[in-house]
C-alpha positions as CSV (number, residue, x, y, z in Angstrom):
1,M,121.3,111.2,95.3
2,T,121.3,107.6,96.4
3,I,118.1,105.6,97.0
4,P,118.5,105.5,100.9
5,A,119.0,109.3,100.8
6,I,115.8,109.7,98.7
7,Q,113.9,107.5,101.1
8,H,115.2,109.5,104.1
9,Y,113.9,112.8,102.6
10,K,110.6,111.3,101.6
11,S,109.9,110.0,105.1
12,N,111.2,113.1,106.9
13,T,109.8,115.9,104.7
14,G,106.3,117.2,104.5
15,T,104.7,119.7,102.0
16,V,101.8,122.2,102.2
17,E,100.3,124.0,99.3
18,L,99.3,127.6,99.9
19,S,97.1,129.6,97.6
20,R,98.2,133.2,97.3
21,E,96.0,135.8,95.7
22,G,97.7,137.6,92.9
23,K,97.5,141.4,92.6
24,H,95.9,142.7,89.4
25,P,96.9,141.7,86.6
26,R,98.7,138.7,88.2
27,P,96.6,135.5,88.6
28,P,96.5,133.6,91.9
29,E,99.4,131.2,92.4
30,I,99.9,128.1,94.4
31,L,103.1,127.9,96.4
32,K,104.5,124.5,97.6
33,V,106.3,124.8,101.0
34,Y,108.5,122.0,102.2
35,F,109.3,121.4,105.9
36,R,111.0,118.9,108.1
37,V,108.5,116.6,109.9
38,P,109.3,116.4,113.6
39,R,110.2,112.9,114.9
40,I,107.3,113.0,117.3
41,C,104.9,112.9,114.4
42,R,105.9,109.3,113.8
43,R,103.8,108.4,116.8
44,I,100.6,109.7,115.1
45,T,98.6,106.7,113.9
46,R,96.7,106.5,110.6
47,Q,93.5,106.4,112.6
48,M,94.4,109.6,114.4
49,K,95.2,111.3,111.1
50,D,92.0,110.1,109.4
51,E,89.8,111.2,112.3
52,I,91.2,114.7,112.1
53,L,91.3,114.9,108.4
54,W,87.8,113.6,107.7
55,G,86.1,114.8,110.9
56,V,86.9,118.5,110.9
57,D,83.9,120.8,110.4
58,R,84.7,122.9,107.3
59,T,81.7,125.2,107.4
60,N,84.0,128.3,107.3
61,D,87.6,129.2,108.1
62,I,86.9,130.0,111.8
63,T,85.1,126.7,112.6
64,R,87.6,124.8,110.6
65,L,90.5,126.1,112.7
66,R,88.6,125.8,116.0
67,D,87.5,122.3,115.3
68,F,90.9,121.2,114.0
69,F,92.6,122.4,117.3
70,S,89.9,120.9,119.5
71,R,90.4,117.6,117.8
72,C,94.2,117.8,118.1
73,A,94.4,118.7,121.8
74,P,93.2,115.4,123.3
75,R,95.6,113.4,121.1
76,R,98.6,115.5,122.0
77,T,99.2,113.9,125.5
78,P,99.3,110.3,124.4
79,V,101.6,111.1,121.5
80,L,104.0,113.1,123.8
81,T,103.9,110.4,126.4
82,G,104.7,107.7,123.9
83,H,107.5,109.8,122.5
84,A,109.0,110.4,125.9
85,A,108.8,106.7,126.8
86,S,110.5,105.6,123.6
87,S,113.3,108.1,123.9
88,A,114.1,107.3,127.5
89,P,117.6,106.0,128.0
90,Y,116.7,102.9,130.1
C-alpha cells in the first residue's frame, strides 16, 4: 500500500476492542473489530469527544449506557446541522 492509501484508511477506520468470555477451559479473549467511520463524525470536535469520554458516569453498565446516550443526544443536532450545511450544493 502507498502512504496516501495508508493515511486514508487510518483517518476513515475505527476500532473497538470487545472482551468475550471463554467457555471452560478456554480463557477470555479480546476481539478487535474494525469499522468505517461515517463522514459526519468529522464534525465532532475534540472537546465534544472529551466531554463524553471523561464525563460519563461509569458506576455500572446501565448507568454508563444511559449517561452516554443522554450526553450524545444534545450534541447530535449541531453535528447534523453542520454536516447538512457543509454538504449543500450551493
